C-alpha positions as a Markdown table, in Angstrom:
| # | Residue | x | y | z |
|---|---|---|---|---|
| 1 | Met | -117.7 | -197.9 | -132.0 |
| 2 | Ile | -117.7 | -195.6 | -128.9 |
| 3 | Met | -120.7 | -193.3 | -128.9 |
| 4 | Arg | -119.6 | -189.9 | -130.0 |
| 5 | Pro | -120.4 | -188.0 | -126.8 |
| 6 | Arg | -118.4 | -190.5 | -124.7 |
| 7 | Arg | -115.5 | -190.5 | -127.2 |
| 8 | Asp | -115.4 | -186.7 | -127.1 |
| 9 | Tyr | -115.4 | -186.8 | -123.3 |
| 10 | Val | -112.6 | -189.4 | -123.2 |
| 11 | Ser | -110.6 | -187.4 | -125.8 |
| 12 | Ala | -111.0 | -184.2 | -123.7 |
| 13 | Leu | -109.7 | -186.1 | -120.6 |
| 14 | Val | -106.7 | -187.4 | -122.6 |
| 15 | Arg | -105.9 | -183.8 | -123.9 |
| 16 | Ala | -106.1 | -182.6 | -120.3 |
| 17 | Gly | -103.7 | -185.3 | -119.1 |
| 18 | Gln | -106.4 | -187.0 | -117.0 |
| 19 | Tyr | -105.4 | -190.5 | -118.2 |
| 20 | Ala | -106.6 | -192.4 | -115.1 |
| 21 | Gln | -110.1 | -190.9 | -115.5 |
| 22 | Ala | -110.1 | -191.6 | -119.3 |
| 23 | Leu | -109.0 | -195.1 | -118.7 |
| 24 | Ala | -111.7 | -195.7 | -116.1 |
| 25 | Val | -114.3 | -194.5 | -118.6 |
| 26 | Leu | -112.9 | -196.7 | -121.4 |
| 27 | Glu | -112.6 | -199.8 | -119.2 |
| 28 | Gly | -116.2 | -199.2 | -118.1 |
| 29 | Thr | -117.3 | -199.1 | -121.7 |
| 30 | Thr | -118.0 | -202.4 | -123.4 |
| 31 | Gln | -115.4 | -202.9 | -126.1 |
| 32 | Pro | -117.1 | -202.7 | -129.4 |
| 33 | Ala | -118.2 | -206.1 | -130.9 |
| 34 | Thr | -116.4 | -205.0 | -134.1 |
| 35 | Pro | -112.9 | -203.9 | -133.4 |
| 36 | Asp | -112.7 | -200.1 | -133.4 |
| 37 | Ala | -109.3 | -198.4 | -134.1 |
| 38 | Arg | -110.3 | -195.2 | -132.2 |
| 39 | Trp | -111.2 | -197.1 | -129.1 |
| 40 | Leu | -108.0 | -199.2 | -129.2 |
| 41 | Asn | -105.9 | -196.1 | -129.8 |
| 42 | Leu | -107.5 | -194.1 | -127.0 |
| 43 | Ile | -107.2 | -197.0 | -124.5 |
| 44 | Gly | -103.6 | -197.6 | -125.6 |
| 45 | Ala | -102.7 | -194.0 | -125.1 |
| 46 | Cys | -104.1 | -194.0 | -121.6 |
| 47 | Arg | -102.4 | -197.2 | -120.7 |
| 48 | Gly | -99.1 | -196.0 | -122.1 |
| 49 | Glu | -99.2 | -192.7 | -120.2 |
| 50 | Gln | -99.8 | -194.6 | -117.0 |
| 51 | Gly | -96.7 | -196.7 | -117.7 |
| 52 | Asp | -98.4 | -199.9 | -119.0 |
| 53 | Lys | -96.3 | -200.0 | -122.2 |
| 54 | Ile | -96.9 | -203.7 | -122.8 |
| 55 | Asp | -100.7 | -203.4 | -123.0 |
| 56 | Ala | -100.4 | -200.0 | -124.8 |
| 57 | Arg | -98.3 | -201.6 | -127.5 |
| 58 | Arg | -100.8 | -204.4 | -127.9 |
| 59 | Asp | -103.7 | -201.9 | -128.3 |
| 60 | Phe | -101.7 | -199.8 | -130.8 |
| 61 | Glu | -100.7 | -202.8 | -132.8 |
| 62 | Ala | -104.4 | -203.9 | -133.0 |
| 63 | Ala | -105.5 | -200.4 | -134.0 |
| 64 | Leu | -102.7 | -200.3 | -136.6 |
| 65 | Ala | -103.9 | -203.6 | -138.1 |
| 66 | Leu | -107.2 | -201.8 | -138.6 |
| 67 | Gly | -105.4 | -199.0 | -140.5 |
| 68 | Ser | -105.1 | -196.4 | -137.8 |
| 69 | Asp | -102.4 | -193.7 | -138.7 |
| 70 | Ala | -102.7 | -192.4 | -135.1 |
| 71 | Ala | -101.7 | -195.9 | -133.8 |
| 72 | Arg | -98.7 | -195.8 | -136.1 |
| 73 | Ile | -97.6 | -192.5 | -134.6 |
| 74 | Asn | -98.2 | -193.6 | -131.1 |
| 75 | Leu | -96.2 | -196.8 | -131.6 |
| 76 | Ala | -93.3 | -194.7 | -132.7 |
| 77 | Lys | -93.7 | -192.4 | -129.7 |
| 78 | Leu | -94.0 | -195.5 | -127.4 |
| 79 | Ala | -90.6 | -196.7 | -128.7 |
| 80 | Asp | -89.2 | -193.2 | -128.1 |
| 81 | Leu | -90.9 | -192.9 | -124.7 |
| 82 | Ala | -92.4 | -189.6 | -125.9 |
| 83 | Pro | -95.8 | -188.4 | -124.6 |
| 84 | Leu | -98.7 | -190.3 | -126.3 |
| 85 | His | -101.7 | -188.5 | -127.8 |
């Protein structure tokens, strides 16, 4: 799991539309040893907003497999090419 202060920081960057910065923080963070739906959904949103729809879909599908409702919503948005959050 992403440590709460870092997750809050990344979430704030995403809300501000700073996807490149958020992605840099996430990619600089070691992926949790146990799959984490929040981490996968955040990194998927950043990748999707930067145009990497293939990797975003992979991240959302992995988060969805962990029961993430946010990933389900983002997968639908990805299909519609709507903004991801």
